[in-house]
DODOMI-839597 format. One record per residue (C-alpha): residue number from 1; residue in one letter; chain; x, z, y. Coordinates in Angstrom, 1 decimal. Layout:
REM DODOMI-839597
+-----+------+-------+--------+--------+--------+
!  nr ! rest ! kette !     xx !     zz !     yy !
+-----+------+-------+--------+--------+--------+
! NUM !    A !     A !      X !      Z !      Y !
...
+-----+------+-------+--------+--------+--------+
REM end
This chain:
REM DODOMI-839597
+-----+------+-------+--------+--------+--------+
!  nr ! rest ! kette !     xx !     zz !     yy !
+-----+------+-------+--------+--------+--------+
!   1 !    M !     A !  167.6 !  128.0 !   70.6 !
!   2 !    M !     A !  168.9 !  129.7 !   73.7 !
!   3 !    Q !     A !  170.7 !  132.9 !   72.7 !
!   4 !    S !     A !  172.4 !  133.7 !   76.0 !
!   5 !    N !     A !  171.1 !  136.6 !   78.0 !
!   6 !    E !     A !  172.2 !  134.9 !   81.3 !
!   7 !    F !     A !  168.7 !  133.9 !   82.1 !
!   8 !    A !     A !  166.9 !  136.8 !   80.4 !
!   9 !    P !     A !  164.3 !  138.3 !   82.8 !
!  10 !    E !     A !  164.0 !  142.0 !   83.6 !
!  11 !    V !     A !  161.7 !  143.9 !   81.3 !
!  12 !    G !     A !  158.2 !  144.2 !   82.8 !
!  13 !    G !     A !  155.1 !  142.1 !   83.2 !
!  14 !    S !     A !  153.0 !  140.5 !   80.5 !
!  15 !    C !     A !  154.3 !  138.4 !   77.6 !
!  16 !    G !     A !  153.2 !  135.2 !   79.4 !
!  17 !    A !     A !  154.8 !  136.2 !   82.7 !
!  18 !    R !     A !  158.1 !  137.1 !   81.1 !
!  19 !    L !     A !  158.2 !  133.8 !   79.2 !
!  20 !    K !     A !  157.4 !  131.8 !   82.4 !
!  21 !    Q !     A !  160.1 !  133.7 !   84.3 !
!  22 !    A !     A !  162.7 !  133.0 !   81.6 !
!  23 !    R !     A !  161.7 !  129.3 !   81.4 !
!  24 !    E !     A !  162.1 !  128.8 !   85.2 !
!  25 !    A !     A !  165.4 !  130.8 !   85.1 !
!  26 !    A !     A !  166.7 !  128.4 !   82.4 !
!  27 !    G !     A !  165.7 !  125.4 !   84.4 !
!  28 !    L !     A !  163.3 !  124.1 !   81.9 !
!  29 !    S !     A !  159.9 !  122.4 !   82.6 !
!  30 !    I !     A !  156.8 !  122.9 !   80.6 !
!  31 !    E !     A !  157.2 !  119.5 !   79.0 !
!  32 !    D !     A !  160.8 !  120.3 !   78.0 !
!  33 !    V !     A !  159.6 !  123.5 !   76.2 !
!  34 !    A !     A !  156.7 !  121.6 !   74.6 !
!  35 !    A !     A !  159.0 !  118.9 !   73.2 !
!  36 !    K !     A !  161.5 !  121.5 !   71.8 !
!  37 !    L !     A !  158.7 !  123.6 !   70.2 !
!  38 !    K !     A !  156.6 !  120.5 !   69.2 !
!  39 !    M !     A !  153.6 !  122.1 !   70.8 !
!  40 !    P !     A !  151.1 !  120.7 !   73.3 !
!  41 !    A !     A !  151.9 !  121.3 !   77.0 !
!  42 !    R !     A !  148.5 !  122.9 !   77.5 !
!  43 !    A !     A !  149.4 !  125.5 !   74.8 !
!  44 !    I !     A !  152.6 !  126.4 !   76.7 !
!  45 !    Q !     A !  150.5 !  126.8 !   79.9 !
!  46 !    S !     A !  148.0 !  129.0 !   78.1 !
!  47 !    L !     A !  150.8 !  131.2 !   76.7 !
!  48 !    E !     A !  152.3 !  131.7 !   80.2 !
!  49 !    H !     A !  149.0 !  132.6 !   81.7 !
!  50 !    D !     A !  148.0 !  134.9 !   78.8 !
!  51 !    D !     A !  145.0 !  132.7 !   78.1 !
!  52 !    F !     A !  145.1 !  133.3 !   74.4 !
!  53 !    A !     A !  141.5 !  132.6 !   73.8 !
!  54 !    R !     A !  142.1 !  128.9 !   74.3 !
!  55 !    I !     A !  144.8 !  128.8 !   71.6 !
!  56 !    G !     A !  142.9 !  130.3 !   68.7 !
!  57 !    A !     A !  143.1 !  133.2 !   66.2 !
!  58 !    P !     A !  145.5 !  136.0 !   67.0 !
!  59 !    V !     A !  147.8 !  135.0 !   64.1 !
!  60 !    F !     A !  148.4 !  131.6 !   65.7 !
!  61 !    V !     A !  149.0 !  133.2 !   69.1 !
!  62 !    R !     A !  151.6 !  135.7 !   67.8 !
!  63 !    G !     A !  153.5 !  132.9 !   66.0 !
!  64 !    Q !     A !  153.6 !  130.7 !   69.1 !
!  65 !    L !     A !  154.7 !  133.6 !   71.3 !
!  66 !    R !     A !  157.5 !  134.4 !   68.9 !
!  67 !    S !     A !  158.7 !  130.8 !   68.8 !
!  68 !    Y !     A !  158.6 !  130.6 !   72.6 !
!  69 !    A !     A !  160.5 !  133.9 !   72.9 !
!  70 !    R !     A !  163.2 !  132.8 !   70.4 !
!  71 !    L !     A !  163.8 !  129.6 !   72.3 !
!  72 !    L !     A !  164.4 !  131.5 !   75.6 !
!  73 !    G !     A !  166.1 !  134.6 !   74.0 !
!  74 !    V !     A !  163.4 !  137.0 !   75.1 !
!  75 !    D !     A !  162.4 !  140.0 !   73.0 !
!  76 !    L !     A !  158.6 !  140.4 !   72.9 !
!  77 !    E !     A !  158.3 !  142.5 !   69.7 !
!  78 !    E !     A !  157.5 !  145.8 !   71.4 !
!  79 !    Q !     A !  154.9 !  144.3 !   73.7 !
!  80 !    L !     A !  153.3 !  142.4 !   70.7 !
!  81 !    V !     A !  152.9 !  145.6 !   68.7 !
!  82 !    G !     A !  150.9 !  147.3 !   71.5 !
!  83 !    S !     A !  148.9 !  144.2 !   72.5 !
!  84 !    P !     A !  145.4 !  143.2 !   71.4 !
!  85 !    I !     A !  146.9 !  140.4 !   69.4 !
!  86 !    A !     A !  148.9 !  142.8 !   67.1 !
!  87 !    S !     A !  148.6 !  142.3 !   63.4 !
!  88 !    T !     A !  145.4 !  143.6 !   62.0 !
!  89 !    A !     A !  144.5 !  144.4 !   58.4 !
!  90 !    P !     A !  142.3 !  141.9 !   56.7 !
!  91 !    S !     A !  138.6 !  142.8 !   56.6 !
!  92 !    E !     A !  137.4 !  144.4 !   53.4 !
!  93 !    L !     A !  135.3 !  142.2 !   51.3 !
!  94 !    V !     A !  132.1 !  144.0 !   50.2 !
!  95 !    S !     A !  129.9 !  142.6 !   47.5 !
!  96 !    H !     A !  126.2 !  142.7 !   48.5 !
!  97 !    T !     A !  125.0 !  141.5 !   45.1 !
!  98 !    H !     A !  125.6 !  143.2 !   41.9 !
!  99 !    T !     A !  123.7 !  142.8 !   38.6 !
! 100 !    P !     A !  123.9 !  145.9 !   36.3 !
! 101 !    R !     A !  125.3 !  145.2 !   32.8 !
! 102 !    Y !     A !  122.2 !  146.5 !   31.1 !
! 103 !    R !     A !  120.1 !  144.0 !   33.0 !
! 104 !    R !     A !  122.3 !  141.1 !   32.0 !
! 105 !    V !     A !  122.2 !  142.1 !   28.4 !
! 106 !    F !     A !  118.4 !  142.5 !   28.6 !
! 107 !    E !     A !  117.9 !  139.1 !   30.1 !
! 108 !    Q !     A !  120.2 !  137.4 !   27.5 !
! 109 !    T !     A !  118.4 !  139.2 !   24.6 !
! 110 !    T !     A !  115.0 !  138.2 !   26.0 !
! 111 !    R !     A !  115.9 !  134.5 !   26.2 !
! 112 !    R !     A !  117.2 !  134.5 !   22.7 !
! 113 !    A !     A !  114.1 !  136.2 !   21.4 !
! 114 !    V !     A !  111.9 !  133.6 !   23.1 !
! 115 !    Y !     A !  113.9 !  130.8 !   21.4 !
! 116 !    I !     A !  113.6 !  132.5 !   18.0 !
! 117 !    V !     A !  109.8 !  133.0 !   18.4 !
! 118 !    M !     A !  109.3 !  129.4 !   19.5 !
! 119 !    T !     A !  111.4 !  128.1 !   16.5 !
! 120 !    A !     A !  109.6 !  130.4 !   14.1 !
! 121 !    A !     A !  106.1 !  129.3 !   15.4 !
! 122 !    I !     A !  107.0 !  125.7 !   14.6 !
! 123 !    A !     A !  109.1 !  126.1 !   11.4 !
! 124 !    V !     A !  107.0 !  128.7 !    9.5 !
! 125 !    P !     A !  103.8 !  126.6 !    9.1 !
! 126 !    I !     A !  105.9 !  123.6 !    8.0 !
! 127 !    W !     A !  107.7 !  125.8 !    5.4 !
! 128 !    I !     A !  104.4 !  127.2 !    4.1 !
! 129 !    A !     A !  102.9 !  123.7 !    3.8 !
! 130 !    T !     A !  105.9 !  122.5 !    1.7 !
! 131 !    R !     A !  105.9 !  125.6 !   -0.5 !
! 132 !    H !     A !  102.2 !  125.4 !   -1.4 !
! 133 !    P !     A !  101.3 !  121.7 !   -2.0 !
! 134 !    A !     A !   97.6 !  120.9 !   -2.4 !
! 135 !    G !     A !   97.8 !  120.5 !   -6.2 !
! 136 !    N !     A !   95.9 !  123.5 !   -7.6 !
! 137 !    S !     A !   92.5 !  121.8 !   -7.2 !
! 138 !    A !     A !   93.7 !  118.8 !   -9.2 !
! 139 !    V !     A !   94.9 !  121.1 !  -12.1 !
! 140 !    Q !     A !   91.5 !  122.9 !  -12.2 !
! 141 !    S !     A !   89.6 !  119.5 !  -12.3 !
! 142 !    L !     A !   91.7 !  118.4 !  -15.3 !
! 143 !    D !     A !   91.0 !  121.7 !  -17.1 !
! 144 !    M !     A !   87.3 !  121.3 !  -16.7 !
! 145 !    A !     A !   87.4 !  117.7 !  -17.9 !
! 146 !    A !     A !   89.2 !  118.7 !  -21.1 !
! 147 !    L !     A !   86.3 !  121.0 !  -22.2 !
! 148 !    P !     A !   83.9 !  119.6 !  -24.9 !
! 149 !    A !     A !   80.5 !  118.4 !  -23.7 !
! 150 !    G !     A !   77.9 !  121.2 !  -23.7 !
! 151 !    A !     A !   80.4 !  124.0 !  -23.5 !
! 152 !    D !     A !   79.2 !  125.0 !  -20.1 !
! 153 !    A !     A !   75.5 !  125.1 !  -21.3 !
! 154 !    A !     A !   76.4 !  127.1 !  -24.3 !
! 155 !    Q !     A !   78.2 !  129.7 !  -22.3 !
! 156 !    S !     A !   75.3 !  130.0 !  -19.9 !
! 157 !    A !     A !   72.8 !  130.4 !  -22.7 !
! 158 !    R !     A !   74.8 !  133.2 !  -24.4 !
! 159 !    P !     A !   73.4 !  136.7 !  -23.8 !
! 160 !    A !     A !   75.2 !  138.8 !  -21.3 !
! 161 !    S !     A !   75.9 !  141.4 !  -24.0 !
! 162 !    E !     A !   78.0 !  139.1 !  -26.1 !
! 163 !    P !     A !   81.6 !  138.9 !  -25.1 !
! 164 !    P !     A !   82.7 !  135.4 !  -23.9 !
! 165 !    Q !     A !   84.3 !  133.3 !  -26.5 !
! 166 !    R !     A !   87.3 !  131.2 !  -25.8 !
! 167 !    T !     A !   86.8 !  127.6 !  -26.5 !
! 168 !    P !     A !   90.0 !  125.9 !  -27.7 !
! 169 !    V !     A !   91.1 !  123.0 !  -25.7 !
! 170 !    I !     A !   92.2 !  120.0 !  -27.7 !
! 171 !    A !     A !   95.0 !  118.0 !  -26.1 !
! 172 !    S !     A !   94.2 !  114.4 !  -25.7 !
! 173 !    I !     A !   96.3 !  111.9 !  -27.7 !
! 174 !    G !     A !   95.5 !  109.1 !  -25.3 !
! 175 !    P !     A !   98.0 !  107.7 !  -22.8 !
! 176 !    S !     A !   99.1 !  110.2 !  -20.2 !
! 177 !    L !     A !   98.4 !  109.7 !  -16.6 !
! 178 !    P !     A !  101.2 !  108.3 !  -14.5 !
! 179 !    P !     A !  102.9 !  110.8 !  -12.3 !
! 180 !    A !     A !  101.5 !  110.9 !   -8.8 !
! 181 !    A !     A !  103.6 !  109.1 !   -6.3 !
! 182 !    P !     A !  105.4 !  111.4 !   -3.9 !
! 183 !    A !     A !  103.8 !  111.7 !   -0.5 !
! 184 !    A !     A !  105.6 !  109.8 !    2.2 !
! 185 !    S !     A !  107.8 !  112.1 !    4.2 !
! 186 !    A !     A !  106.6 !  112.8 !    7.6 !
! 187 !    P !     A !  108.6 !  111.1 !   10.4 !
! 188 !    Q !     A !  111.1 !  113.3 !   12.3 !
! 189 !    A !     A !  109.9 !  114.7 !   15.6 !
! 190 !    L !     A !  112.4 !  112.9 !   17.7 !
! 191 !    T !     A !  114.5 !  109.8 !   16.7 !
! 192 !    F !     A !  117.1 !  107.9 !   18.8 !
! 193 !    K !     A !  118.2 !  104.3 !   17.8 !
! 194 !    F !     A !  121.0 !  102.7 !   19.7 !
! 195 !    S !     A !  121.5 !   98.9 !   20.2 !
! 196 !    G !     A !  124.5 !   99.4 !   22.5 !
! 197 !    D !     A !  126.8 !  102.0 !   23.9 !
! 198 !    S !     A !  125.0 !  105.0 !   25.5 !
! 199 !    W !     A !  126.2 !  108.4 !   26.8 !
! 200 !    V !     A !  124.0 !  111.1 !   25.2 !
! 201 !    Q !     A !  123.5 !  114.8 !   25.7 !
! 202 !    I !     A !  121.0 !  116.6 !   23.5 !
! 203 !    V !     A !  120.5 !  120.4 !   23.9 !
! 204 !    G !     A !  118.7 !  122.5 !   21.4 !
! 205 !    N !     A !  116.1 !  125.3 !   22.0 !
! 206 !    D !     A !  118.9 !  127.9 !   21.6 !
! 207 !    G !     A !  120.9 !  126.3 !   24.4 !
! 208 !    R !     A !  123.4 !  124.8 !   22.0 !
! 209 !    K !     A !  124.5 !  121.2 !   22.5 !
! 210 !    L !     A !  123.4 !  119.3 !   19.4 !
! 211 !    E !     A !  125.0 !  116.0 !   20.5 !
! 212 !    E !     A !  127.2 !  115.0 !   23.5 !
! 213 !    G !     A !  129.3 !  111.9 !   23.8 !
! 214 !    I !     A !  129.0 !  108.1 !   23.5 !
! 215 !    L !     A !  127.0 !  106.6 !   20.6 !
! 216 !    G !     A !  127.3 !  102.9 !   19.8 !
! 217 !    A !     A !  125.2 !  100.1 !   18.5 !
! 218 !    G !     A !  123.7 !  100.7 !   15.1 !
! 219 !    Q !     A !  123.9 !  104.4 !   15.2 !
! 220 !    E !     A !  120.8 !  106.7 !   14.9 !
! 221 !    R !     A !  120.1 !  110.4 !   15.4 !
! 222 !    S !     A !  117.0 !  112.3 !   14.2 !
! 223 !    Y !     A !  115.9 !  115.9 !   14.9 !
! 224 !    A !     A !  113.3 !  118.2 !   13.4 !
! 225 !    P !     A !  110.3 !  119.4 !   15.3 !
! 226 !    G !     A !  111.1 !  122.1 !   17.8 !
! 227 !    E !     A !  114.8 !  121.6 !   17.5 !
! 228 !    V !     A !  115.4 !  119.7 !   20.8 !
! 229 !    A !     A !  114.7 !  121.2 !   24.3 !
! 230 !    N !     A !  116.5 !  118.9 !   26.7 !
! 231 !    V !     A !  117.7 !  115.2 !   26.5 !
! 232 !    R !     A !  119.8 !  113.1 !   28.8 !
! 233 !    L !     A !  120.5 !  109.4 !   28.0 !
! 234 !    G !     A !  122.7 !  106.9 !   29.8 !
! 235 !    N !     A !  122.2 !  103.1 !   29.6 !
! 236 !    T !     A !  118.5 !  103.6 !   28.6 !
! 237 !    S !     A !  118.1 !   99.8 !   28.0 !
! 238 !    A !     A !  120.3 !  100.2 !   24.8 !
! 239 !    V !     A !  118.3 !  103.2 !   23.4 !
! 240 !    Q !     A !  114.9 !  103.3 !   21.6 !
! 241 !    V !     A !  113.3 !  106.7 !   21.4 !
! 242 !    L !     A !  110.6 !  107.5 !   18.8 !
! 243 !    N !     A !  108.5 !  110.7 !   19.1 !
! 244 !    A !     A !  106.7 !  111.5 !   15.8 !
! 245 !    G !     A !  107.2 !  107.8 !   14.8 !
! 246 !    Q !     A !  105.7 !  106.4 !   18.1 !
! 247 !    P !     A !  107.9 !  104.6 !   20.6 !
! 248 !    V !     A !  108.5 !  106.4 !   23.9 !
! 249 !    D !     A !  108.4 !  104.6 !   27.2 !
! 250 !    L !     A !  111.5 !  105.9 !   29.1 !
! 251 !    T !     A !  110.4 !  104.5 !   32.5 !
! 252 !    P !     A !  108.7 !  107.7 !   33.8 !
! 253 !    F !     A !  111.8 !  109.7 !   32.9 !
! 254 !    S !     A !  114.5 !  107.2 !   34.2 !
! 255 !    R !     A !  116.4 !  106.9 !   37.4 !
! 256 !    A !     A !  119.4 !  104.5 !   37.9 !
! 257 !    N !     A !  119.3 !  103.6 !   34.1 !
! 258 !    V !     A !  119.6 !  107.3 !   33.2 !
! 259 !    A !     A !  116.7 !  109.1 !   31.4 !
! 260 !    R !     A !  116.2 !  112.9 !   31.5 !
! 261 !    F !     A !  113.3 !  114.7 !   29.9 !
! 262 !    T !     A !  112.4 !  118.0 !   28.1 !
! 263 !    L !     A !  110.3 !  118.6 !   25.0 !
! 264 !    S !     A !  107.7 !  121.4 !   24.9 !
! 265 !    S !     A !  106.8 !  123.4 !   21.8 !
! 266 !    D !     A !  104.0 !  120.9 !   20.9 !
! 267 !    G !     A !  106.4 !  117.9 !   21.0 !
! 268 !    S !     A !  105.2 !  116.5 !   24.3 !
! 269 !    L !     A !  107.8 !  115.0 !   26.8 !
! 270 !    A !     A !  108.1 !  116.0 !   30.4 !
! 271 !    P !     A !  110.5 !  114.8 !   33.1 !
! 272 !    V !     A !  113.2 !  117.1 !   34.3 !
! 273 !    S !     A !  112.4 !  118.4 !   37.8 !
! 274 !    D !     A !  115.5 !  118.3 !   40.2 !
+-----+------+-------+--------+--------+--------+
REM end
């Protein structure tokens, strides 16, 4: 850096003119200055001709002018303060989108309510069916069979004024009937069987991830009706999918050996739209 004021120009003129005058007084060429400042020669020419638009943003112009001035021992600070390339405050960032908090809470509550209603619509009928098995008709048939022959006719012939008489039921001493075999449990709504390693992501109706990771050969996962909303499977050739006990062809849902599909409330599968 040249600190001597021997070649310092008289104050006056633009920043570029003062720098050019100081360079010529110091006996330096544009190429010499460019080599010392590690700047392109065309940038030095633009600075000396005050052609700042070719250099770039004002922040770069100010930095290059200060570097050039330090090299030649020229003080340009007063001119830089009053010039169009003076430091400017950063523009204020104004957000044009804002969602009120009450609206976010309402949307979240609405989504959760939809999930709860869908789950209840599927689970409640199943619960009622398991709580009220179809056995009452069989009990009534056994009671009628245990009555003595002609009891029904005697009751029908009795005058209406007479109170009905209770007919004792005599328990049979014969061999008891074998207990009815339990009904076969209905197959799960969705079952995955793995014959090799596969990356799996299974999302429930409430948005919770029920399964995520790599499952290996011999492993199996089953989910109740209405429990699964979204499925993603890698290496589909190593996965067998059963929906209500029926094999599912993954070809319509696969791309590059990765299957993606959703399940509706009635258990039907649909591809994921990108």
